C-alpha positions as CSV (number, residue, x, y, z in Angstrom):
1,X,23.2,3.4,1.1
2,X,20.3,0.9,1.6
3,X,20.2,-2.7,2.4
4,X,18.1,-4.4,-0.2
5,X,17.1,-7.5,1.6
6,X,15.8,-5.6,4.6
7,X,12.5,-7.5,4.9
8,X,12.4,-10.1,7.7
9,X,12.5,-13.6,6.3
10,X,9.1,-15.3,6.4
11,X,9.0,-18.2,8.8
12,X,6.6,-21.1,8.9
13,X,3.3,-20.4,10.6
14,X,4.2,-22.4,13.6
15,X,7.4,-20.4,14.0
16,X,5.4,-17.2,14.2
17,X,3.4,-18.5,17.1
18,X,6.1,-20.4,18.8
19,X,6.8,-17.4,21.0
20,X,3.1,-16.5,21.5
21,X,2.0,-19.4,23.8
22,X,5.0,-19.2,26.2
23,X,4.6,-15.5,26.8
24,X,0.8,-15.8,27.3
25,X,1.4,-18.8,29.6
26,X,3.8,-17.2,31.9
27,X,1.7,-14.1,32.3
28,X,-0.5,-15.9,34.8
29,X,2.6,-16.9,36.9
30,X,4.0,-13.4,37.1
31,X,3.6,-11.4,40.4
32,X,1.6,-8.3,40.2
33,X,4.0,-5.6,39.0
34,X,4.6,-2.5,41.1
35,X,3.5,-0.3,38.2
36,X,0.3,-2.2,37.9
37,X,-0.5,-1.7,41.6
38,X,0.4,1.9,41.4
39,X,-2.0,2.4,38.6
40,X,-4.7,0.4,40.3
41,X,-4.6,-2.5,37.9
42,X,-6.1,-5.4,39.8
43,X,-4.3,-8.7,39.5
44,X,-5.8,-10.8,36.7
45,X,-7.6,-7.8,35.1
46,X,-7.3,-7.0,31.4
47,X,-5.0,-4.0,32.2
48,X,-2.8,-6.2,34.3
49,X,-2.6,-8.8,31.5
50,X,-1.7,-6.3,28.9
51,X,1.0,-4.8,31.2
52,X,2.4,-8.2,31.6
53,X,2.6,-8.8,27.9
54,X,4.4,-5.5,27.4
55,X,6.8,-6.2,30.2
56,X,7.5,-9.8,29.1
57,X,8.3,-8.7,25.5
58,X,10.4,-5.6,26.4
59,X,7.8,-3.2,25.0
60,X,6.8,-1.5,28.3
61,X,8.9,1.6,27.5
62,X,6.9,2.2,24.3
63,X,3.6,4.1,24.0
64,X,0.5,2.0,23.6
65,X,-3.1,2.9,22.8
66,X,-5.9,0.4,22.8
67,X,-9.7,0.7,22.4
68,X,-12.4,-1.9,22.1
69,X,-16.1,-1.6,21.4
70,X,-19.0,-4.0,20.9
71,X,-21.1,-4.1,17.8
72,X,-23.6,-3.1,16.8
73,X,-24.3,-0.6,19.6
74,X,-20.8,0.7,19.9
75,X,-20.5,0.4,23.7
76,X,-16.9,1.1,24.7
77,X,-15.5,-1.9,26.6
78,X,-11.9,-0.9,27.1
79,X,-9.7,2.2,26.8
80,X,-6.0,2.9,27.1
81,X,-4.5,6.2,25.9
82,X,-7.3,6.4,23.4
83,X,-7.3,10.2,23.0
84,X,-3.5,10.5,22.5
85,X,-2.0,10.8,19.0
86,X,0.0,8.0,17.5
87,X,1.8,7.4,14.2
88,X,-0.8,5.1,12.5
89,X,1.4,3.7,9.7
90,X,-0.8,1.9,7.2
91,X,-3.8,2.0,9.5
92,X,-4.3,5.4,7.9
93,X,-5.4,3.5,4.7
94,X,-8.6,2.6,6.6
95,X,-9.6,6.3,6.4
96,X,-8.6,6.7,2.7
97,X,-10.4,3.6,1.4
98,X,-13.5,4.2,3.6
99,X,-13.7,7.7,2.2
100,X,-13.4,6.5,-1.3
101,X,-15.9,3.8,-0.8
102,X,-18.5,6.1,0.8
103,X,-17.9,9.0,-1.7
104,X,-17.2,7.4,-5.0
105,X,-19.1,4.1,-4.4
106,X,-18.0,0.5,-4.9
107,X,-18.8,0.5,-8.6
108,X,-16.7,3.5,-9.6
109,X,-14.4,2.8,-12.5
110,X,-11.1,4.5,-13.6
111,X,-11.0,5.5,-17.3
112,X,-7.8,5.6,-19.3
113,X,-8.3,7.0,-22.8
114,X,-6.4,7.8,-26.0
115,X,-7.5,11.1,-27.5
116,X,-6.8,13.4,-30.4
117,X,-8.0,16.9,-31.1
118,X,-9.7,15.8,-34.4
119,X,-10.7,12.5,-35.9
120,X,-8.2,10.8,-38.2
121,X,-8.2,12.2,-41.7
122,X,-8.9,10.0,-44.8
123,X,-5.2,8.9,-44.8
124,X,-5.5,7.9,-41.1
125,X,-3.4,10.8,-39.8
126,X,-3.8,12.7,-36.5
127,X,-1.7,15.6,-35.3
128,X,-1.0,14.9,-31.6
129,X,-2.1,11.8,-29.8
130,X,-2.8,11.8,-26.0
131,X,-2.6,9.0,-23.6
132,X,-4.7,10.3,-20.7
133,X,-4.4,8.8,-17.2
134,X,-7.2,9.2,-14.7
135,X,-5.9,7.5,-11.7
136,X,-6.1,3.8,-12.6
137,X,-3.6,2.2,-10.3
138,X,-3.7,-1.2,-12.0
139,X,-2.1,-0.6,-15.4
140,X,0.3,-3.4,-15.2
141,X,0.7,-7.2,-14.8
142,X,-1.4,-7.6,-11.7
143,X,-4.2,-10.1,-11.8
144,X,-7.5,-8.9,-10.3
145,X,-9.7,-9.7,-8.4
146,X,-7.3,-10.2,-5.6
147,X,-6.6,-13.8,-4.6
148,X,-4.1,-14.8,-1.9
149,X,-1.3,-17.0,-3.1
150,X,1.1,-18.8,-0.8
151,X,4.6,-17.3,-1.2
152,X,7.0,-19.6,-3.0
153,X,10.7,-19.9,-3.1
154,X,12.1,-19.0,-6.5
155,X,10.1,-16.1,-7.8
156,X,10.2,-17.2,-11.4
157,X,7.9,-20.2,-10.4
158,X,4.8,-17.9,-10.6
159,X,5.9,-15.5,-13.4
160,X,4.1,-17.4,-16.1
161,X,0.7,-16.8,-14.4
162,X,0.9,-13.0,-14.9
163,X,-0.2,-11.2,-18.0
164,X,2.3,-8.9,-19.7
165,X,2.8,-5.6,-17.9
166,X,2.0,-3.7,-21.0
167,X,-1.3,-5.6,-21.6
168,X,-3.6,-2.5,-21.3
169,X,-1.3,-0.4,-23.6
170,X,-1.4,-3.1,-26.2
171,X,-5.2,-3.3,-26.0
172,X,-5.5,0.5,-26.4
173,X,-3.1,0.5,-29.4
174,X,-5.3,-2.2,-31.0
175,X,-8.4,0.0,-30.5
176,X,-6.6,3.1,-31.9
177,X,-5.7,1.1,-35.1
178,X,-9.3,-0.1,-35.3
179,X,-10.4,3.6,-35.4
180,X,-8.3,4.0,-38.6
181,X,-5.3,5.8,-37.2
182,X,-2.1,5.0,-39.2
183,X,0.1,8.0,-38.5
184,X,0.7,10.5,-35.7
185,X,2.2,13.6,-37.3
186,X,3.0,15.3,-34.1
187,X,3.8,14.2,-30.6
188,X,2.6,11.4,-28.4
189,X,1.7,13.1,-25.1
190,X,1.5,11.2,-21.9
191,X,-1.2,13.3,-20.1
192,X,-0.8,13.3,-16.3
193,X,-2.9,16.3,-15.6
194,X,-5.8,14.6,-13.9
195,X,-3.7,15.1,-10.8
196,X,-1.6,18.1,-9.9
197,X,2.0,17.0,-10.3
198,X,2.9,16.3,-6.6
199,X,4.7,13.0,-6.8
200,X,5.6,12.8,-3.1
201,X,3.5,13.6,0.0
202,X,4.5,15.6,3.0
203,X,7.6,14.4,4.9
204,X,8.3,11.2,3.0
205,X,11.9,10.1,3.8
206,X,14.2,10.5,0.9
207,X,15.3,6.8,1.3
208,X,11.6,5.7,1.0
209,X,11.4,7.4,-2.4
210,X,13.8,5.0,-4.0
211,X,11.8,1.9,-3.2
212,X,8.5,0.5,-4.6
213,X,6.6,1.3,-1.4
214,X,7.6,5.0,-1.9
215,X,7.0,5.2,-5.6
216,X,5.9,8.6,-7.1
217,X,2.2,9.3,-7.2
218,X,1.0,10.0,-10.8
219,X,-2.3,10.0,-12.5
220,X,-0.9,7.9,-15.4
221,X,0.8,5.0,-13.6
222,X,2.5,1.9,-14.9
223,X,3.1,-1.4,-12.9
224,X,2.6,0.2,-9.5
225,X,5.2,2.8,-10.7
226,X,7.9,0.3,-9.7
227,X,10.2,-2.3,-11.2
228,X,11.2,-5.6,-9.8
229,X,15.0,-5.9,-9.1
230,X,15.9,-9.6,-9.2
231,X,19.0,-11.3,-7.7
232,X,20.2,-14.9,-8.5
233,X,23.6,-16.4,-7.6
234,X,26.1,-17.4,-10.3
235,X,27.2,-21.0,-11.0
236,X,29.9,-20.9,-8.3
237,X,31.5,-18.8,-5.7
238,X,33.3,-15.9,-7.2
239,X,31.1,-15.6,-10.2
240,X,29.1,-12.4,-10.8
241,X,25.5,-12.7,-9.6
242,X,22.7,-12.4,-12.1
243,X,20.9,-9.1,-11.5
244,X,18.2,-7.7,-13.7
245,X,15.1,-5.4,-13.8
246,X,11.6,-6.5,-14.8
247,X,9.5,-5.7,-16.7
248,X,11.6,-2.9,-18.3
249,X,15.2,-4.3,-18.2
250,X,16.9,-1.2,-19.6
251,X,15.0,1.5,-17.7
252,X,18.0,2.2,-15.4
253,X,21.7,1.9,-16.2
254,X,22.4,-1.0,-13.8
255,X,25.9,-1.3,-12.4
256,X,26.1,-4.8,-11.0
257,X,28.9,-5.6,-8.6
258,X,27.2,-8.4,-6.7
259,X,29.3,-11.5,-6.4
260,X,28.4,-15.1,-5.6
261,X,29.7,-16.2,-2.2
262,X,30.3,-19.6,-0.8
263,X,27.2,-21.7,0.1
264,X,26.0,-21.0,3.6
265,X,27.4,-17.5,3.9
266,X,25.4,-14.5,4.8
267,X,23.5,-12.7,2.0
268,X,24.3,-9.0,1.9
269,X,23.1,-6.9,-1.0
270,X,23.0,-3.2,-1.2
271,X,21.7,-0.8,-3.8
272,X,21.9,2.9,-4.2
273,X,20.3,5.4,-6.6
274,X,20.7,9.2,-6.1
275,X,17.4,11.2,-6.3
276,X,16.7,11.9,-10.0
277,X,19.5,9.6,-11.2
278,X,19.0,7.0,-13.9
279,X,21.9,4.9,-12.6
280,X,21.3,2.1,-10.2
281,X,24.3,0.6,-8.3
282,X,24.1,-2.9,-6.7
283,X,26.9,-4.5,-4.8
284,X,27.5,-7.2,-2.1
285,X,27.2,-10.9,-2.1
286,X,24.6,-13.7,-2.5
287,X,25.4,-17.3,-1.4
288,X,25.7,-19.9,-4.1
289,X,22.9,-21.9,-2.5
290,X,20.5,-19.0,-2.2
291,X,17.2,-18.9,-4.0
292,X,16.3,-16.1,-6.3
293,X,15.3,-13.0,-4.4
294,X,13.9,-9.6,-5.4
295,X,12.7,-6.2,-4.2
296,X,10.9,-3.3,-5.9
297,X,12.5,0.0,-6.9
298,X,10.6,3.1,-7.8
299,X,10.3,4.3,-11.4
300,X,11.8,7.8,-11.6
301,X,9.1,9.3,-14.0
302,X,6.2,6.8,-14.6
303,X,4.2,8.9,-17.2
304,X,7.2,9.2,-19.5
305,X,7.8,5.4,-19.3
306,X,4.1,4.8,-19.9
307,X,4.2,7.0,-23.0
308,X,7.3,5.2,-24.3
309,X,5.7,1.8,-23.8
310,X,2.5,2.9,-25.6
311,X,4.6,4.2,-28.5
312,X,6.1,0.8,-28.9
313,X,2.6,-0.8,-28.9
314,X,1.5,1.6,-31.6
315,X,4.5,1.0,-33.8
316,X,4.1,-2.7,-33.4
317,X,0.7,-2.3,-35.1
318,X,2.1,-0.2,-38.0
319,X,1.1,3.2,-36.6
320,X,3.9,5.7,-37.2
321,X,4.7,8.3,-34.5
322,X,6.7,11.1,-36.1
323,X,7.3,13.2,-33.0
324,X,8.7,12.5,-29.6
325,X,7.0,11.3,-26.4
326,X,6.3,14.2,-24.1
327,X,4.6,14.5,-20.7
328,X,1.8,16.9,-19.9
329,X,1.8,17.8,-16.2
330,X,1.0,20.9,-14.1
331,X,3.1,21.7,-11.1
332,X,2.0,23.5,-8.0
333,X,3.7,26.8,-8.9
334,X,2.2,26.6,-12.4
335,X,-1.3,26.1,-11.0
336,X,-0.8,28.9,-8.5
337,X,0.5,31.4,-11.1
338,X,-2.1,30.4,-13.8
339,X,-5.4,29.4,-12.1
340,X,-7.0,28.5,-15.4
341,X,-4.3,26.1,-16.3
342,X,-5.4,23.3,-14.0
343,X,-7.3,21.2,-14.6
344,X,-6.9,21.5,-18.4
345,X,-9.7,21.1,-20.9
346,X,-10.3,17.7,-22.6
347,X,-8.7,17.1,-26.0
348,X,-11.8,16.4,-28.0
349,X,-12.0,13.0,-29.7
350,X,-11.8,9.7,-27.7
351,X,-10.2,7.1,-29.9
352,X,-9.8,4.3,-27.3
353,X,-10.8,3.7,-23.8
354,X,-9.9,1.2,-21.0
355,X,-12.2,0.9,-18.0
356,X,-10.9,-0.6,-14.8
357,X,-12.6,-3.2,-12.7
358,X,-15.0,-1.6,-10.0
359,X,-13.4,0.3,-7.2
360,X,-14.3,-2.4,-4.7
361,X,-11.6,-4.6,-6.3
362,X,-8.8,-2.0,-5.8
363,X,-9.9,-1.2,-2.3
364,X,-9.6,-4.9,-1.5
365,X,-6.1,-5.0,-3.0
366,X,-5.1,-1.8,-1.3
367,X,-6.1,-3.1,2.2
368,X,-5.1,-6.7,1.8
369,X,-1.5,-6.1,0.6
370,X,-1.2,-2.5,2.0
371,X,-0.4,-0.9,-1.3
372,X,0.9,2.6,-0.6
373,X,0.7,4.0,-4.1
374,X,-2.9,2.9,-4.6
375,X,-4.0,4.6,-1.4
376,X,-2.3,7.9,-2.3
377,X,-3.7,7.8,-5.8
378,X,-7.2,7.2,-4.3
379,X,-6.7,10.4,-2.2
380,X,-6.1,12.5,-5.3
381,X,-8.8,10.8,-7.3
382,X,-11.2,11.8,-4.5
383,X,-10.0,15.3,-4.9
384,X,-10.6,15.4,-8.6
385,X,-13.9,13.6,-8.7
386,X,-15.5,15.7,-5.9
387,X,-13.7,19.1,-6.3
388,X,-12.4,18.9,-9.9
389,X,-8.9,19.6,-8.5
390,X,-6.8,16.5,-8.1
391,X,-4.3,17.8,-5.6
392,X,-2.9,16.4,-2.3
393,X,-4.1,19.5,-0.4
394,X,-7.7,19.1,-1.6
395,X,-7.6,15.3,-0.9
396,X,-6.4,15.9,2.6
397,X,-9.2,18.4,3.2
398,X,-11.7,15.8,2.0
399,X,-10.2,13.2,4.3
400,X,-10.4,15.5,7.3
401,X,-14.0,16.2,6.7
402,X,-14.8,12.5,6.2
403,X,-13.0,11.6,9.5
404,X,-15.2,14.2,11.3
405,X,-18.3,12.7,9.6
406,X,-17.3,9.3,10.8
407,X,-17.1,10.6,14.4
408,X,-13.5,11.5,15.0
409,X,-13.3,14.3,17.5
410,X,-11.5,17.6,16.5
411,X,-7.8,17.2,16.9
412,X,-7.8,13.4,16.9
413,X,-6.4,13.1,13.4
414,X,-3.7,14.8,11.3
415,X,-3.3,13.6,7.8
416,X,-0.3,14.2,5.6
417,X,-0.9,11.5,2.9
418,X,-3.3,8.8,2.1
419,X,-1.1,5.8,2.8
420,X,0.5,6.3,6.3
421,X,4.0,6.4,5.0
422,X,4.5,10.0,6.2
423,X,6.0,10.6,9.6
424,X,3.6,13.6,10.0
425,X,0.5,11.4,10.1
426,X,-1.1,11.3,13.5
427,X,-4.3,9.4,14.6
428,X,-5.8,8.7,18.0
429,X,-7.0,5.1,18.6
430,X,-10.5,6.6,19.4
431,X,-10.6,8.1,15.9
432,X,-9.9,4.7,14.3
433,X,-12.5,3.1,16.5
434,X,-15.1,5.7,15.5
435,X,-14.3,5.0,11.9
436,X,-14.7,1.2,12.4
437,X,-18.1,1.8,14.1
438,X,-19.2,4.2,11.4
439,X,-18.4,1.7,8.6
440,X,-20.1,-1.1,10.5
441,X,-23.3,0.9,10.2
442,X,-22.8,1.8,6.5
443,X,-24.7,0.0,3.7
444,X,-21.3,-0.6,2.2
445,X,-19.9,-2.4,5.3
446,X,-19.8,-5.8,3.6
447,X,-17.4,-4.4,0.9
448,X,-15.2,-2.7,3.5
449,X,-15.1,-5.8,5.8
450,X,-14.3,-8.2,3.0
451,X,-11.4,-6.0,1.9
452,X,-9.6,-6.4,5.2
453,X,-6.8,-9.0,5.7
454,X,-8.1,-12.1,7.5
455,X,-6.1,-13.6,10.4
456,X,-4.1,-16.6,9.3
457,X,-5.6,-16.7,5.8
458,X,-4.7,-13.8,3.5
459,X,-3.1,-10.4,2.9
460,X,-0.7,-9.0,5.5
461,X,-2.2,-11.3,8.1
462,X,-1.7,-14.5,6.2
463,X,1.2,-15.6,8.3
464,X,0.0,-14.1,11.6
465,X,-2.4,-15.9,13.9
466,X,-2.4,-19.0,11.7
467,X,-3.2,-22.1,13.7
468,X,-4.4,-20.0,16.6
469,X,-7.9,-19.7,18.1
470,X,-8.4,-16.4,16.2
471,X,-7.6,-17.7,12.8
472,X,-10.4,-16.5,10.5
473,X,-11.9,-14.5,13.4
474,X,-10.0,-11.2,12.9
475,X,-10.4,-9.0,9.9
476,X,-8.1,-6.1,10.4
477,X,-5.6,-3.7,8.8
478,X,-2.0,-3.9,9.8
479,X,0.5,-1.0,10.0
480,X,4.2,-1.0,10.3
481,X,7.0,1.6,10.0
482,X,10.2,1.9,12.1
483,X,9.3,1.8,15.8
484,X,5.6,1.6,15.0
485,X,3.1,-1.3,14.8
486,X,-0.7,-1.0,14.6
487,X,-3.7,-3.3,14.1
488,X,-7.3,-2.1,13.8
489,X,-10.4,-3.9,12.7
490,X,-12.9,-6.4,13.8
491,X,-12.9,-9.7,15.8
492,X,-15.6,-12.3,16.1
493,X,-16.1,-14.1,19.4
494,X,-17.2,-17.7,19.7
495,X,-20.7,-16.5,20.6
496,X,-20.9,-14.8,17.2
497,X,-20.6,-11.4,18.8
498,X,-18.4,-9.0,16.9
499,X,-16.0,-6.4,18.4
500,X,-14.3,-3.4,16.9
501,X,-10.8,-2.7,18.1
502,X,-7.7,-0.6,17.6
503,X,-4.2,-1.5,18.9
504,X,-1.4,1.1,18.4
505,X,2.2,0.8,19.5
506,X,4.7,3.6,19.0
507,X,8.2,4.6,20.2
508,X,9.7,1.3,21.2
509,X,13.1,-0.2,20.3
510,X,11.9,-3.6,19.1
511,X,12.3,-4.7,15.6
512,X,9.3,-4.5,13.4
513,X,8.5,-8.3,13.5
514,X,8.9,-8.2,17.3
515,X,6.6,-5.3,17.6
516,X,4.0,-7.1,15.4
517,X,4.3,-10.1,17.8
518,X,3.5,-7.9,20.8
519,X,0.4,-6.5,18.9
520,X,-0.7,-10.1,18.2
521,X,-0.3,-11.0,21.9
522,X,-2.5,-8.1,22.9
523,X,-5.1,-9.1,20.3
524,X,-5.2,-12.6,21.6
525,X,-5.5,-11.3,25.2
526,X,-8.5,-9.2,24.1
527,X,-10.1,-12.1,22.4
528,X,-9.6,-14.4,25.4
529,X,-10.9,-11.8,27.8
530,X,-14.2,-11.1,26.0
531,X,-14.7,-14.7,24.8
532,X,-15.1,-15.8,28.4
533,X,-17.8,-13.2,29.2
534,X,-21.4,-14.0,28.7
535,X,-22.3,-10.3,28.9
536,X,-20.2,-7.5,27.6
């Protein structure tokens, strides 16, 4: 059983920092702690200040790793537990996106095609029609390039600004008709064989797989492989709440037992879907004065749904599909038993093609909003494009080699996926710092740097640091899973000098939002410490 509205409510910017100033202010008034003296931390030193932050916030029993270096030379300025391994959470996306940027290039495009084995005959007939996915993660309603939009109350307020989720499939169907196709005698095949069929990475929690952030990884994706589940109160207390899925309302059999409660009562909504089930149960209560809310739930089998949506687009244009929609995929056992089966040969005739925007745009989206599916798709795309074998194992091998190229020492990384969702991922702060220094020397650094969330301005940092002295001065990737918060990137000092840094916190009992606040306090302490120094 899962609590749907599990995300912390977003507070006004000043509320986020209301606790920052008092904690940092009282640090100077605290007596030198015994632990600090035992470890030789001089009163007023940076170590002493960080210890005080951890103590004041109740995070001292956690495990913390911090490393700072100046740019461009890479001189190390500060170290704390930098060679120890931490759960990186979404900081792992820095490795995946950097590897994709360096290997595929910022102008790489994803191709989605419609193919047949022969051209249409004089009557416009083809035997089987293939919708071939090649890792485009943006086949849906998302608007690119990425632009930050202030969150609004009432989700329907912005719905009209988005294109239809099936837009690309409609465009492909129009192109197929323009090629003279009027009838598909055989099947419509959703071809997912660009990747080996491994929808979930190592050690993903079964609960994660039900939500949008744990959606299955497929080469033919639709709408981030997730649906939006909306909740709105009824007219009065006691009425059933309005609950619906978007953009495919009937994908799951939705059993709605959510009731409207009295205004001012607590909102408690739960959902449950058994693995593999097409039934979605929702129950609980939503106050009569609540605004519309939503969360994302994973699509059980995205290629099948993509094929069904494409079939409707074809039929809307007068193209008859006689056969059923089927999915072509190759599982790990099939690939192992029949080595020549994967990857399969192309189908022959390309009838329609959709090219994505350049890779730089998806890297920006992936890092700004921390999109798990896109990172894990990138990992498999790397595998296919470099080794012609789009598997998780090959992708992880490529990621390990790239980390070593970027300067990570042997044993300082262990990758289990491309997103950081797995609890098997392990990264040392020094490995992250070496990556940041490596990318700072890369000709593609500007693309990488611009893709990072900016403190107080956009992405996952939009509501952190706003109104503070580091607003607009930190470009960094956030990371958060239970008992884990991380932040790694770059900060610019008032002098114009730029630092690379990594802050990693693991194994504490704070809530996620509280852990993020501790990370922010440490980032501010680092900024203040080095901003006052004329020479680093």
